[in-house]
N, C-alpha and C positions, 0 to 999 in steps of 0.2 A: 484882776486879770479878766479880760473879756472872753466870751465863749469862743470867738473866732481865734484869738491868739492862743487860747488853751488848746484848741483843736490842732493848730498849726504845729504844736510841739510834738505831736504824735501821740500814740497810745500811752496812757499813764493812769495810775490808780486814782480813785475819787479824792477830791480835796475841796472843801468849801462848797460852793454851788456847782462845781464841776463834778459830774456824776461818773467820770471815768471813761466815757465814750461819747463821740460826737453824735451818736444815734439817739441819745437822750438829751432833752432840754429841761433845764430847771429854771423856772421863772417865779418871781415873787409878785403876787397880786395882793397888796394889803396884808391881811393876816394869813394868807394862804400860800403854800408852796404848790406849784403846778409842775408836775412831771409829765412830759409829753414824749411818747415814743415816736421817733421821726426818722424812719429808714425807708423812704418810699420806693427805692430801687429794689427792695426785697419785701415789699408789702409789710413792713414792720416786723419781719421775722426776727426773733430775739437771739442775739448772741449771748454767750456766757457773761460778757462784760455788761450787757444790758440788764440781764437778770440781776447781777450783783449791784449794778447801779441803782435799781429800784429798791433793793434791800438797803443800800446806803441812804437813799432819799428818805425812806421811812425813819431811820435813825437820825438823820440830819435834821429833819423837821422836829422830831421828838426832843432834840437837845437844844433847839433854838427858841429862846424865850419870845422872840418877835413873831413867831409863826404859831398859829392855832391848829392847823390841820393841813392835810395833803390831799390833792386831787390828782388822779392818774388818768391820762387819756391818750389817744393816738392821733397822729396826723393823717389827713386825707380821709379815705373811706374805710380804713382798717384800724381796729383797736390793736389786736395782737393775734397772730396765727399760731403762736407757740414758738418753740426753739427752732433756730436755723439749722436744718439738717445738712446744709452745704458747708458748714464749718466756720462761718462768721466773717469772711472777707477780711477787711482791714482791721477788724476789732480783735487784735491778737495779743493784747497784754494779758488776757485771761482766756485760755483755750478750753475746748472740750477735752474730756479725759479726766485724768487724776486731779487736775487743778479745779475742775468744776465741782463734782460731787454734789451731795444734797445740801451742804452747808452754804453754798454760794447762791442758792435759790431764795427768793424773797418771801415764800408763802408763810412760813412760821413767823417771820418777823412782822408781816402784815397782821396776822392774828394777834400778836402780842403788843401791837402799837398802843401806847398810852394816849396818843392824840388821834382824833378821827381821821380815817382814810376813806375817801369816796372814789369809786371807779366810774368815770364817765365813758361808757362804752359806745363809741361812735360808729362801729361797723363790725366787720367780721371778727369773731372772738372764739378761739378754740385752743386746745392744748394748754400750754402754760399760760396763755393769755386769759383763758376762762378761769384757770385756777387763781390768778391774780384777782379777777373780779369777784370770785366766790370768797376769797380770804379777806378782801377789803370789808370795812364795816358795812358799807352799802354799795350797791351797784345801781346807777341811774343809766337808763339804756335808751338809745335812739330806736325809733320804730323801724329803722333799716337794719338793725344789728341781727346777726345770725350766730348760732352757737353749735359747737360740735366737740366731741371727745374722740379723737382718732387714734389714741395711743395703742389700742390692741392691733390696729393695722400696722403699727410700727414695731410690734414685738415687745412692747414695754408693759410690764405688769404694774400699772399705775394704781397702787393701793391707796394713794392719797385720794384719788377720785372715788374709788369704790367705798372708802370710809366716809368721806364727806358727803358725797351725793346721796348715799343711802340714808343719812341723817336728814338731808334737806328735802329730798323728793321721794324717798322710799326705795326699797330694793327693786320693785318691779320696773319702775321708770329708769332706775340706774342701769339695770340689765339692758333695757331698750336702747339707752344712749350708748353704752359702752360696747355691747355685743354687735350692734348694727352700724355704729358710726354715723347715725342719722343726723341731719341738720335740723335744729329748732329755729323757728322764727322768734322775734322779740316777744310777741304776744304769747306764744307757747311757753317760752321761758318764764314769763310772768305768771301764767296760769299754773305752771308746775311748781312755782315757789323758788326758782333759781335766782331771780333778780327782784329788786324792791319796786322799781317804778319804770314805766315806759313812757317816753315823751316824744313829741314830734322832733324830727332830726334837727331842725333849725333852732329848736328851743333847748337842746341838750346843754350847751355851755352854761346858760343862766340857771337852768333847773338844777344841774349838778352842784353849782356853787351855792345855790340857796339851800339845798339839802345839807351840804357840808357846813354852812353857817349855822343851821339849826342844830346839827350834831355838836358843834363847837360851843354852843351856848349851854349845854348840859353840864352838870357838876362833875368835874374830872374824877374825883375820888369815887363817887357813887357810880359813875359810868364804868370805871375800871372793874368794880365789883361785879356789875351786871355782865360786862364783857367776859370776865373770868368764868362766870357761871355758864354763859353760852358756849365758851370754848371747851369747858368740861363736857358739855352735852355732845359737841362734835367729836370729841375723843381723839385718841392717837391712832395713827395708821401704821402699817407694817413697813417701817423704814428699812429694815434689814432686807426683807424680801424684795422690795422695790429697787433698792440699790444693787442687789445681786442681779436683777433682771437687766440692768442697763448695759452690762457687758456680756450678756449671755448670747449664744448663737442666734436666737430668734431676733433679738434687737439689732444685731449686726446685719442679718438678712433683711430686716425691716428697713434699715438705713440704706442698704444697697438698692433695694427695690424702689424706695422713694427716689433716690438719685437717678436710677435708670428708668424711671417712669413705667414701672411694670408691677404686676401682682407678685407678692412674695411666693417663695417656692412651697410654702405650706398650704397654699390654696390649691384645691383639686383642679386639674387641668381644665375640666369642663366649666369651672366657676371663675376662671381668670378673665379679667377684662382688659381692654386696651387702656393704657395710661395707668397712673398710680391710683391707689385706693384712697 
């Protein structure tokens, strides 16, 4: 079934190379699966089905003997800005709320992937998009890319970030990123140790594929042992606390403030700004 004919059937779960949403493309390029976020009308904001589709893509490549590794990238000038706080539009086979939960997200699946996964970060990368880049085996980044962790502005206690970033860049820089919501350039992210390599924007597709090829040439059994050791270093995050925060009053207010393009009500009146944080 072609991608277009699958999309015409309407929303349905993943099957084969169909990732369950028209906003993700899965292409085969020789030994590689290429997963492309392609939702330009929403700047690649991720619906629940897109999150789940990436999780499915990792396992799909992992079980396909014809594929050696997975590359994840975005269309246009955006990698991924995180979850779509507007509800997902047409992508309604899997919705926000009880159907989403933590288990639909791809982060742990990326960390556990037996086959190499490289994120080719082509532009804006924040929220869940940055978590995808951090959980991939390597992130190769355009010199135009930017990075941000805005979760605390949304009322979300993202303990995944506080756990992982503290291991990668240290607690001082983690507080800087999470408490201020500041934006990092590609070079700053490289200097801080958040990403592996920065390349010229036009060189990104070839550079990311070459890095993926190099990873795929390593011995899979030995690579898995090393990956397990690194995963143990990153450690576990407070899944229960984070899940509880997703439906708490602060996250509801954060969602409403985002939709209404205003500062949340927990911000002191003298510190509120025009537009969303």
